[in-house]
C-alpha positions as CSV (number, residue, x, y, z in Angstrom):
1,M,-2.8,-12.3,-21.6
2,S,-0.6,-13.1,-24.7
3,G,3.0,-12.2,-25.3
4,Q,6.2,-12.8,-23.5
5,Y,7.6,-10.7,-20.6
6,N,10.3,-8.3,-21.7
7,E,11.2,-5.7,-19.1
8,H,13.0,-3.6,-21.7
9,Q,10.1,-3.6,-24.2
10,P,9.3,0.1,-25.1
11,I,6.0,1.5,-24.1
12,I,4.4,4.4,-25.9
13,E,3.9,7.4,-23.7
14,V,1.2,9.9,-24.3
15,A,2.7,13.4,-24.5
16,V,-0.2,15.0,-22.6
17,D,0.3,12.6,-19.7
18,K,4.0,13.5,-19.5
19,I,3.2,17.2,-19.6
20,L,0.7,16.8,-16.8
21,A,3.2,14.9,-14.8
22,L,5.8,17.7,-15.2
23,I,3.2,20.3,-14.2
24,L,2.3,18.2,-11.0
25,L,6.0,17.8,-10.2
26,A,6.7,21.5,-10.5
27,A,3.6,22.3,-8.4
28,S,4.6,19.9,-5.6
29,A,8.2,21.2,-5.6
30,A,6.8,24.7,-4.8
31,L,4.6,23.6,-1.9
32,P,5.1,25.3,1.4
33,A,6.3,23.5,4.5
34,Q,3.6,21.5,6.3
35,P,1.8,23.3,9.2
36,D,3.2,23.1,12.7
37,G,1.8,20.6,15.1
38,L,1.5,17.7,12.6
39,L,3.2,14.3,13.3
40,T,6.5,13.7,11.5
41,A,8.6,10.6,10.8
42,A,10.5,11.3,14.0
43,D,7.4,10.8,16.0
44,L,6.9,7.2,14.8
45,A,9.5,6.1,17.4
46,D,7.1,7.1,20.1
47,F,4.2,5.0,18.8
48,E,3.1,2.1,20.9
49,N,4.3,-1.3,19.8
50,P,1.9,-3.9,21.3
51,A,2.9,-7.5,20.7
52,P,1.0,-9.5,18.1
53,D,-1.0,-12.6,18.9
54,A,1.2,-14.5,16.6
55,R,4.2,-13.8,14.4
56,I,4.1,-16.2,11.4
57,H,6.7,-16.6,8.7
58,Y,5.5,-16.9,5.1
59,G,9.0,-17.5,3.8
60,D,12.5,-18.5,4.9
61,H,14.0,-15.0,5.0
62,S,14.0,-13.3,8.4
63,L,11.9,-10.4,7.0
64,Q,9.3,-12.7,5.4
65,F,6.7,-12.7,8.2
66,G,3.4,-11.3,9.3
67,D,2.1,-10.2,12.6
68,L,-1.4,-11.5,13.3
69,R,-3.8,-9.9,15.7
70,V,-7.2,-11.5,16.3
71,P,-10.2,-9.9,17.9
72,E,-12.0,-11.4,20.9
73,G,-14.9,-13.7,20.1
74,D,-15.6,-16.9,18.2
75,G,-15.2,-15.6,14.7
76,P,-15.0,-16.0,11.8
77,H,-13.3,-12.6,11.8
78,P,-13.0,-10.1,9.0
79,V,-9.4,-9.4,8.1
80,A,-7.4,-6.4,7.0
81,V,-4.1,-7.3,5.3
82,F,-1.9,-4.3,6.3
83,I,1.2,-3.2,4.6
84,H,3.3,-0.6,6.4
85,G,5.0,2.3,4.7
86,G,8.3,4.0,5.0
87,C,9.5,5.1,1.5
88,W,10.0,1.4,0.5
89,L,13.3,1.6,2.5
90,S,14.8,-0.8,4.9
91,E,15.2,1.9,7.6
92,Y,11.4,1.8,8.3
93,D,10.0,-1.5,9.5
94,I,6.8,-3.0,10.7
95,V,7.0,-1.6,14.2
96,H,5.5,1.8,13.6
97,S,2.3,0.2,12.3
98,S,1.6,-1.9,15.3
99,A,-0.5,0.6,17.1
100,L,-2.9,0.9,14.2
101,T,-3.2,-2.8,13.5
102,A,-3.8,-3.5,17.2
103,A,-6.5,-0.8,17.4
104,L,-8.2,-2.4,14.4
105,A,-8.1,-5.8,16.1
106,S,-9.6,-4.4,19.3
107,N,-12.4,-3.1,17.2
108,G,-13.3,-6.4,15.6
109,I,-11.1,-6.5,12.6
110,A,-8.3,-9.1,12.5
111,T,-5.1,-7.8,11.1
112,W,-2.4,-9.6,9.1
113,S,0.4,-7.0,9.1
114,L,3.2,-7.9,6.6
115,E,6.9,-7.3,6.9
116,Y,8.8,-7.6,3.7
117,R,12.2,-7.1,2.2
118,R,12.7,-3.4,1.2
119,V,15.3,-1.3,-0.6
120,G,18.5,-1.8,1.3
121,D,17.7,-5.3,2.4
122,D,19.2,-8.5,0.9
123,G,16.7,-9.4,-1.9
124,G,14.8,-6.1,-1.7
125,G,13.6,-4.1,-4.7
126,W,12.3,-5.7,-7.9
127,P,11.1,-8.4,-7.9
128,G,11.7,-9.5,-4.3
129,T,9.8,-6.7,-2.5
130,F,6.7,-7.3,-4.6
131,Q,7.0,-11.1,-4.4
132,D,7.2,-10.8,-0.6
133,V,4.0,-8.6,-0.3
134,G,2.1,-10.9,-2.7
135,R,3.3,-14.1,-1.0
136,G,2.6,-12.7,2.4
137,A,-0.9,-11.8,1.5
138,D,-1.6,-15.1,0.0
139,H,-0.3,-16.9,3.1
140,L,-3.5,-15.7,4.9
141,R,-5.3,-18.7,3.4
142,S,-2.8,-21.1,5.1
143,I,-3.7,-19.7,8.6
144,A,-7.3,-18.8,8.2
145,A,-8.8,-22.0,9.6
146,E,-6.6,-22.1,12.7
147,Y,-7.3,-18.5,13.7
148,K,-11.0,-18.4,12.5
149,L,-10.5,-15.8,9.8
150,D,-13.2,-15.1,7.3
151,L,-11.7,-15.3,3.8
152,D,-14.9,-13.9,2.3
153,R,-14.3,-10.6,4.1
154,V,-10.7,-9.6,3.4
155,I,-9.5,-6.1,2.5
156,A,-6.0,-4.7,1.8
157,M,-4.9,-1.6,3.8
158,G,-1.7,0.2,3.7
159,H,-0.1,3.6,4.4
160,S,2.1,5.6,2.1
161,A,4.3,3.1,0.3
162,G,2.1,0.5,1.9
163,G,-0.9,2.2,0.2
164,H,0.8,1.6,-3.1
165,F,1.2,-2.1,-2.3
166,A,-2.4,-2.4,-1.1
167,L,-3.6,-1.1,-4.5
168,W,-1.1,-3.3,-6.2
169,L,-2.4,-6.4,-4.4
170,A,-5.8,-5.8,-5.9
171,A,-4.4,-5.7,-9.4
172,R,-2.3,-9.0,-9.4
173,S,-4.9,-10.9,-11.3
174,R,-4.0,-8.9,-14.4
175,I,-0.3,-9.6,-14.3
176,P,0.9,-12.1,-17.0
177,A,2.3,-15.4,-15.7
178,D,5.7,-14.8,-17.2
179,V,6.2,-11.6,-15.2
180,P,8.2,-12.5,-12.0
181,V,5.8,-10.7,-9.6
182,S,2.7,-12.6,-10.9
183,A,0.6,-15.0,-8.9
184,A,-1.4,-17.9,-10.2
185,N,-4.2,-17.6,-7.7
186,P,-4.0,-14.2,-5.8
187,L,-5.9,-13.7,-2.6
188,K,-9.4,-12.4,-3.3
189,L,-10.0,-8.9,-1.8
190,R,-13.3,-7.3,-1.0
191,G,-11.7,-3.8,-1.3
192,V,-8.8,-1.6,-0.6
193,V,-8.4,1.2,2.0
194,A,-5.3,3.2,1.1
195,L,-4.1,5.7,3.6
196,A,-2.1,8.6,2.1
197,P,-1.1,6.2,-0.7
198,A,1.9,6.8,-3.0
199,P,0.7,4.9,-6.1
200,D,2.1,7.0,-9.0
201,L,5.6,5.5,-9.5
202,R,6.5,7.3,-12.7
203,N,5.8,10.7,-11.2
204,L,7.5,9.8,-7.9
205,H,10.5,8.7,-9.9
206,E,10.7,12.0,-11.7
207,A,10.4,13.7,-8.3
208,Q,13.3,11.6,-7.0
209,V,11.5,11.1,-3.7
210,C,13.3,9.6,-0.7
211,G,16.7,9.7,-2.2
212,H,15.6,8.5,-5.6
213,V,14.2,5.4,-4.0
214,I,11.9,4.5,-6.9
215,D,14.9,4.0,-9.2
216,R,16.3,1.6,-6.6
217,L,13.0,-0.1,-6.0
218,M,12.4,-0.8,-9.7
219,G,16.0,-1.3,-10.8
220,G,15.9,1.6,-13.2
221,S,13.9,4.4,-14.7
222,P,10.5,4.0,-16.5
223,G,12.5,4.4,-19.8
224,Q,15.0,1.7,-18.9
225,V,12.6,-0.9,-17.5
226,P,9.1,0.2,-18.7
227,V,7.4,-3.2,-18.4
228,R,8.3,-3.4,-14.7
229,Y,6.5,-0.1,-14.2
230,R,3.6,-1.4,-16.3
231,W,2.9,-4.1,-13.8
232,A,4.1,-2.5,-10.6
233,D,2.4,0.9,-10.9
234,P,-1.3,1.1,-10.0
235,M,-1.6,4.0,-12.4
236,E,-0.9,1.6,-15.3
237,N,-2.2,-1.7,-13.7
238,P,-5.1,-0.7,-11.6
239,P,-7.1,-2.9,-9.2
240,D,-9.2,-5.4,-11.0
241,R,-12.9,-4.6,-10.3
242,V,-12.1,-4.0,-6.6
243,A,-13.6,-1.1,-4.6
244,Q,-11.1,1.5,-3.4
245,V,-11.1,4.1,-0.7
246,L,-8.3,6.7,-0.6
247,V,-8.0,8.5,2.6
248,I,-5.8,11.6,2.2
249,G,-4.8,14.1,4.8
250,K,-5.8,17.7,4.1
251,H,-2.4,18.9,5.3
252,D,-0.3,16.1,3.7
253,L,1.4,18.5,1.3
254,N,4.3,16.3,0.2
255,W,2.5,13.0,-0.6
256,A,-1.1,14.0,-1.3
257,P,-0.4,15.0,-5.0
258,S,0.5,11.3,-5.8
259,G,-2.8,10.0,-4.3
260,L,-4.8,12.8,-5.9
261,R,-3.4,12.2,-9.3
262,Y,-4.2,8.5,-8.9
263,Y,-7.7,9.3,-7.9
264,E,-8.3,11.5,-10.9
265,A,-7.0,8.7,-13.2
266,A,-9.1,6.0,-11.4
267,T,-12.2,8.2,-11.7
268,K,-11.6,8.7,-15.5
269,R,-11.3,4.9,-15.8
270,G,-14.6,4.4,-14.2
271,D,-13.2,2.6,-11.1
272,D,-15.2,2.1,-8.0
273,V,-13.1,4.6,-6.1
274,V,-13.9,7.2,-3.3
275,K,-11.6,9.9,-2.0
276,I,-12.0,11.0,1.6
277,E,-10.2,14.0,3.0
278,A,-9.1,13.8,6.6
279,P,-9.4,17.4,7.6
280,E,-7.0,17.5,10.5
281,S,-4.4,15.1,9.2
282,G,-1.0,15.4,7.6
283,H,0.8,12.2,6.5
284,F,1.2,10.3,9.7
285,E,-2.0,11.1,11.7
286,L,-3.8,8.4,9.5
287,I,-1.9,5.6,11.3
288,D,-2.2,7.1,14.8
289,P,-5.2,5.6,16.6
290,G,-4.9,8.5,19.1
291,S,-5.5,11.1,16.4
292,S,-8.7,12.8,15.4
293,S,-8.4,10.9,12.0
294,W,-8.7,7.5,13.6
295,P,-12.5,7.3,13.7
296,L,-12.6,8.0,10.0
297,V,-10.1,5.3,9.2
298,L,-11.9,2.7,11.3
299,R,-15.3,3.7,9.8
300,E,-13.9,3.2,6.2
301,A,-12.4,-0.2,7.1
302,R,-15.7,-1.4,8.6
303,K,-17.7,-0.2,5.7
304,M,-15.4,-1.9,3.2
305,L,-15.8,-5.1,5.1
306,G,-19.6,-4.9,5.1
307,G,-20.2,-3.1,8.3
308,R,-20.2,-6.3,10.4
């Protein structure tokens, strides 16, 4: 792609899109409280935290590592690169995703679960957070032979903010080389399974979610650093010819609007995208292997990997 990277280069915004974003923002602000009985962020502390088969660093920083879990058997094993959520904030780490990634591994899918620097960590935010996720995913190639991992059957999975990164990983081939989050040879993905994803960064910035975290993640507003948003937001830089499944909880009143807006945009683009509603799920049931939504999540991961 021609042209030099300039994060302050203005980008023309279509008035209709801005109006729709404001309408969505107003609608989400008026949503009622979530139904009783659903899991909350406080419940994450009670999730099991089974030890990984290996903790492997992909960089020198203490947070640049991945937890690898490998199924029984000779392999080669299909792999899910998993990115945990938590509002892109340092307060929420890899631990709460361990139960899900362990459950995937016990069902025949190796998991490479990434930790990464987040907002509040030294080096977190743009570009470090994105560089960590990309570098961590690509490191899978360095460990595949030792652990008998099948690089022809790799998907990205993520929850919430991690769902944003799962979609972003599938779009890296489009990013110009002079953008600091680019990769010369990004890991090839068979597909993306995004659980309750939060991929619409511009709208989330307007909504000031999680203490205005998007402003901190990106180092400014869309108006201040538009080119950063151009290459970080899957709404503007969508996955490059990669199949996508979005699993969204029926009762996820706070985060579903972001995923649904992305789905509408992806459908209009003609992407290979499917939306699946988890009928008994809020935001966190999708990462709880003890919930009624777990069979649905496992089914979609298996289908994306070819059903083997």
